[in-house]
C-alpha positions in Angstrom: -134.5 53.6 -239.0 -134.3 56.7 -238.1 -131.0 57.0 -239.4 -132.9 55.8 -242.9 -135.4 58.1 -242.5 -133.5 61.4 -241.7 -131.0 60.0 -244.4 -133.9 60.1 -247.0 -135.5 63.7 -245.6 -132.3 65.0 -245.8 -132.2 64.2 -249.4 -135.2 64.7 -250.2 -134.5 68.2 -248.7 -131.8 69.1 -251.5 -128.4 70.9 -251.3 -130.5 73.9 -248.6 -130.0 70.8 -246.1 -125.8 70.5 -246.6 -125.8 74.5 -246.4 -122.8 76.5 -248.0 -120.4 73.2 -248.3 -119.9 73.0 -252.1 -118.0 69.8 -252.1 -121.3 68.1 -251.4 -122.9 68.0 -255.3 -125.8 69.6 -255.3 -127.4 66.9 -257.6 -131.0 69.7 -257.7 -129.8 72.2 -258.8 -127.6 73.7 -261.3 -124.4 72.0 -261.3 -121.4 75.1 -261.9 -119.3 72.4 -261.4 -119.7 70.5 -264.5 -119.1 71.9 -268.0 -122.0 73.2 -269.6 -121.3 69.8 -272.1 -122.5 67.8 -269.5 -125.6 70.0 -269.3 -126.4 69.6 -272.3 -129.6 67.4 -271.9 -130.8 68.7 -268.4 -131.8 72.4 -269.2 -128.6 73.3 -267.5 -129.8 72.0 -264.3 -128.7 68.4 -262.3 -129.6 65.0 -262.9 -132.9 65.5 -260.6 -134.3 68.5 -262.1 -134.1 65.8 -265.4 -134.6 62.3 -265.2 -134.0 60.0 -267.7 -137.2 59.0 -269.5 -137.2 55.3 -269.0 -137.6 54.7 -272.9 -133.5 55.7 -273.7 -131.8 53.8 -275.7 -130.0 50.9 -274.2 -126.7 52.9 -274.1 -128.1 55.0 -271.7 -130.4 52.8 -269.4 -127.3 50.8 -268.6 -125.5 54.1 -267.6 -129.0 55.0 -265.5 -128.9 51.7 -264.2 -126.1 51.4 -262.5 -126.4 55.0 -261.0 -129.5 54.0 -259.5 -127.9 50.6 -257.6 -126.1 52.3 -256.4 -127.7 55.3 -255.1 -130.0 53.1 -252.8 -127.3 50.7 -251.7 -125.2 54.3 -250.9 -128.2 55.4 -249.0 -128.4 52.4 -246.7 -124.7 51.5 -246.2 -124.7 55.4 -245.3 -127.0 54.5 -241.9 -124.9 52.1 -239.9 -124.0 53.7 -236.6 -120.0 53.9 -236.6 -119.3 57.2 -238.9 -116.0 55.6 -240.0 -118.2 52.2 -241.0 -121.5 54.2 -242.6 -118.3 56.0 -244.8 -117.1 52.9 -246.1 -120.2 51.0 -246.2 -121.9 54.0 -248.8 -118.7 53.8 -250.4 -118.6 50.1 -252.0 -121.7 50.6 -253.6 -120.7 54.0 -254.6 -117.3 52.0 -256.0 -119.7 49.2 -257.5 -121.8 51.9 -259.1 -118.8 53.1 -261.4 -117.7 49.5 -262.1 -121.4 49.4 -262.9 -121.1 52.7 -265.6 -117.6 51.2 -266.6 -118.9 48.1 -267.8 -121.9 50.0 -269.7 -119.5 52.1 -271.6 -117.2 48.7 -272.3 -120.2 47.5 -273.8 -121.4 50.5 -276.4 -119.1 53.4 -276.2 -116.6 53.9 -278.7 -113.7 56.2 -278.5 -110.9 54.5 -277.5 -109.8 57.5 -274.8 -113.4 56.8 -272.7 -112.6 52.8 -272.8 -109.5 52.8 -271.6 -110.5 55.3 -268.5 -113.6 52.3 -268.4 -111.1 49.5 -268.0 -109.0 51.8 -265.5 -111.8 52.9 -263.6 -113.0 48.8 -263.3 -109.5 47.8 -261.7 -109.0 50.3 -259.1 -112.4 50.2 -258.1 -112.3 46.7 -257.8 -108.8 46.8 -255.6 -110.3 49.8 -253.4 -113.4 47.8 -252.4 -111.4 44.2 -251.6 -109.9 47.2 -249.5 -113.1 48.2 -247.8 -114.3 44.9 -247.5 -111.0 43.5 -245.5 -111.4 46.7 -243.5 -114.8 45.9 -242.7 -114.3 42.3 -241.2 -111.5 43.7 -239.0 -114.1 46.0 -237.5 -116.0 43.0 -236.2 
């Protein structure tokens, strides 16, 4: 329980709690590692600065639903006592989130390149999830 509270507190504090390690994504402020086209509807800030309205279109809602589920499950998985297990337990929902987002693209998108990418993501992430689940079984 303490780990979960600490993880939530860490997220609430934002990037300042992460120090200057720019390898971590800054969800609360500017996202200079993303092209401007990605930030056009956020006022130039990361996703947490301008959340998606709940009355958005079905395509965007499907995309956001996948991310919401992923974030909650990643936080839960990251509470495992062993850091290696916590990492893998957090990566499984991360990969499942990628699959959910790719499925939203396939359901709503029409660009051939993006649709092909979505199909490739689904195939790759499903394979990696299977490997992670197998590794976790071996840890018991």
